[in-house]
Structures are given as structure tokens and as C-alpha cells.
N, C-alpha and C positions, 0 to 999 in steps of 0.2 A: 342582099348576097354581098359577102366581104370579097373587097377587091385585093388583088395579089401587086405586092409593091413593084410597081416599073420598074426598069433598068435606073433611071436617074434617082430614084427612091432607094434609102439603103436600110435595112431593117437595123432595129437598136441592136438587136443579140449577133448581127452579124460583124465580125472584129476585122477580116479581111476578105479577099476574093477566096473562094472555095478552091482547095488543091494547092495555095501558096503557101511557102512557109511564114509563119507571122515573126518567128524571132529571124534575126537578121546580126552579123557578124561572130563573134564568138561568144557561146553560150557561159559565161565564166560561172554563173552560179550552180549549172547543173557541171561543170567539168570540175569545180571545186567538192561539188557534192560526191562525185564517184570518187574522188582521189581521197579525200578524207575516208571513204567507206572501205576502201581497199587497205590504207594504212591502219585502221582500225581494226580490220580483219585479222591479221598477223600480229599488231602488238597486242591484240587483248591475250595471245597464246605467245607471248615475247622471251620465255622460258625456251620454248622451244624453236621458235623463231629468230631469235636473236642471241641469246645466250647460251644455246646449246651448239651451235655451230661455231662459236667464240672459244668454246671451251674444246672443241675437237681440234680446232686450229692452233691451241696452243699443246694438245697432246702433240699435233706432228710436232711443233717445235721442242718440246722435251725430248721425245723419242729421238728424234734426228741430231740434235745437239750433245744429248749424251753417247750415241752411237758412233757419231764421225766427227764431232767436235770438241772434244776432250783432249785430243792429241794436238792441239794447235795448228790445227786443216787450215786454210785459206783457200779461198776463191776469187780470182782476181783482184788478188793483192786485198782481200778483206776477210776477217773472219768468217768463219762458215756460217756461225750463229746470224751477226749482221745481213750476212749475203739472202739468208733462205726468209728472214723475217720479212721483208716488204712482199715477196712472192707469196708467201702464206697470208699475207693481209689480203692481197687484192683475188687470191684463188677463191678465199672465202666469200667474199663481196659477188664475184662471177657465178658461184654455185647460187648463192641465194638471190640474186636477182632472178634466175633461170627459174628457181623453184617457185618464187612468188608469182612470175609471168605466166607461168603454164598452168597455174591453178586455178584461176578466176573463172575463164571460159570454159572449162573442161568440167568442172564441178559444175557449172552451168547447165551443160548440156545433160551431165548424168543425171542431175537431180529434176531435170525439167524446169528449172525456172532460168532458161537461157533469156526467156522475154525481159527479165528485168534491166538487161544492158541493152536490149534492142528498141524497146519502146520509149523510154525516155527520150526527150527533143535533143536528142546528142548528136552530133554529126561525125562519120568515119574519123576524123583527126582528132576529135576531141577525146571519142572512148580510146583512141590507141594512146591519146597523152596522158588520161587518167590512169590505165592499166601500167603504161611504161614506166609514167612518175610515180606510182605505188612502187613497182619492182626496184627501182633506182634508191628512193627512200629507204626501201630494207635493207640494200648492200651497202649503203654507207653508215646506217644504224650499226651493222654487223662488223665492217671495216673500222668504225671507230672503237666500238667494243674489244675489238682482236687488238688495238693499237693500244688504247689506256692499259690492255692486261700486261700486255708488251713491255711497255715502259717501266713496268714496275720487274718485270724478268730480270733474273741475274745475270750479267755478261753479255746483253743484247743493247744493241743502240739502233734505237728507231726514231731518232730526230731526220726529219725532212730537210734537206738542202736545196730543193727546187720545188717548192710548195706550188708552184703554177704546173710542174709537170705532174705531179701527184695527183693533184686534182684533175688534169685534162685524162690521164690515162684511165685514173678510177670512173672517171664518169663515160669515158667513150667504152670499156671494157663492160660497165654495168648495161648501158643502153645495147650493145651489143646480144648479152645475154638476154636481155628482158625481150628484143625482138626475135632471137631463137626462141625463146620460152612463148611468145604470143603465136608464133608459128606452131609451136609444137601442140598448144590449147586446141587450135583450130583445127589441126590434123587428126589428134587422138580421139578416139572414142572411148578409150576405158583407162584407170589410172596406171593400168602394165604399160600401155603404149608411151606415156610420159615416161615412167620409170625406165623403161627401154632407151631413151634417147639420154636421159640422165646417166645411166651405167654404161652404155655402149658410146656415146659422143662426147658429151660433155666431161665427164672425169676422165677418161684417157687423155683427152685434148687439153684440160688443164693439168695433168699431173705429167705429162710429156712436152711442156712447153718451157721448160728450163728454171722450174721453181726449187729444185734440187741440186741444179747444176749448171756450169755455162754450157751452151751448146757449142763453142768454140773448142771445146774437150772431144767433141764426137766425131766420128769419120765422116767424109764429105758428103758422101751420100745421105746419112741419117741427118747432117747438118742442113742439106738442103731441104728436107721433110720439115725441118723444125722451122724452116724460114716460110712456109707455106702454110704453117698453123696461125692463125689471127690471135690467138691466144698468148703466143711467143711475144709478139710485140706489146700487148696490154703489161705483161707480167715485166719484162724487160725496161719498158718504159717508167713504169710504175718504180720499178728497183731503184732506175736512174734518180729519179726524184728525192729517194732517201739517200743513195751512197753516191753520185755522180758518176759511177761507171755505167756502160750497158754494153752489151756483145749484138746490137742490133742500131741501126742509123735509128734517130730519134725522131728527127722530122719524118722519114718515111713510114714509121709506124704510125705518127699521129696524123698524118694525112691521109693514110691507108685506112686506117679505122673510122675515119670521118668519112670518106667513101663508101665504104661497107656498111655503115650506120646508116647511111642514106639508100642504098641501093635495098637493105633490109626494109625500112620504113614503107618504101613503094610498096614492095611485095606485099608486107603487112596490109596497107592501105588497098590495095588490089582485090587483094583477097577478102578483106572485112566487106569492103562495099559491094563485091559481088554477092556475099550471104553463103560464100563457101564452107558448106559442113555445118553451118548454124541457123541456116533458113532453108521452110522448105522449097 
């Protein structure tokens, strides 16, 4: 008769106490794998995810400079083309960060393979880091592509004056839209829901945030509404990094965006931890 191992004996097949996690600390290998998977997902179709948004942004620049910039128009003391160029760069970054983050979990729910994200030994924080990190990476790919194209654009100057502020506001803006995209992918049940958020929230907020004009030219009521738009602080601060001028307090925008991103991270963490709309 076989004897069962006592509590003092350990089975050679037993790695740890049943029910207790074996991995401790950060699962760097799993996090790296998830991040690379998400980056390769959009990079395999880079004509659609990187270069097409860059070309669309350049069309905005061409249309507005031809329509409004040929007469020597200036905004806040700089040429109109130089004024709108930084805003167009970061606007493309924002929209693509949202598009990338709002796709992964949503397509997993629709295709029924959401388990691929939930079963690996990744904590909630590691899952957020992988998804959001890939979205920010796509945003910077698009931003660099647009910036390189604008360097060759005649009559436009896009050489940064304060590189630190360019990187900070580009990073904070990309994180902001990545978190919003992740929340959208959790809430949405079909692609129409994500498209509705893009068309009725992200696009209006980005276009009405001072990309093509200075909010100081608006009526007081509309100016107050613009100052309540977080996209405005991203674009204004990003423009300050290129031109050295701003229509918003730089430090207020920098700190405010950091606080907002921390709040959105907490919301994403809480919802993912609870399994809202992704677990039975």
C-alpha cells in the first residue's frame, strides 16, 4: 500500500504551495513578450498604422497653409504654418495612441480569444504596461514620421527649442489617449462602439483644442471651455517645445496631465482587476 507524503515531505513535482503564485516581482519576460507582440501587430501593417496617418496629417498642413498661410498670416507672432505644424504632429500621435489601445482587448472579446490576454502569468499592472506601452510606441512612430516629413516641407520650421517639453507633453498626451483607448476597449462590445468614441469624443476634442488657432482669439466663454479640454494643454505645451510660445501655463498643463494620467491608470487598473466586461 502506497503511503501519501506527509506534510514534512515534499513531492518532487511540487514547486510551491498550491494556490500561491510561483513568480514574484515583475514578470519581465512576459511583459516583454506582450509588448513585442502588440508592437509587431501594428508594425506588420505599418502602411496603414504609421505612414497613412502621417500622409493624412501632411494633407492637413498642405490644405491649411495653402488656404490661410499664403497671405503672410501670423498667429501669436509666428508664421501660420510654423504655428500649426507642432499641433498637427501631436494630434496625429494622440489619435493613433487611442486607435492602438482601443483595438487589442476589443478584438479579443469579439473574436473570442480574450483568454490569450487573461491566462498568461501577467499581473494587472503588467497587462496595462504592455498594452499602453505599445500604444505610446505607435504614437511616437507616427510623430517621428510626420516630423521627418515636415523637415522637408518648404516654408515650415519644426526644429525644437525645448526638447524636454516636446518629449514630456508628447509622452503625457500619448499616455492620456492610450488609457482612454484601453477604457474604451473594456467598455465596447463591437467596433461601432469604439468608432463612436473616436468620432464623437477624440476627434472633436483634438480638433477643437487650439491646433489651428490660438484660444486667446476666442470669446471668453469658448476660451473657458477650451481650458477645460485636456487636449488643449497637450497641444499648447507641445507647441511651446517647438516655438517657445504658449497660450496656456506650461507648468499647470504638465502637472495637470500627470495627475490626470495617474487617475486614469487607477481606473484602468481597478476595472481590469475586477474583470469588468472581460470575465464571466
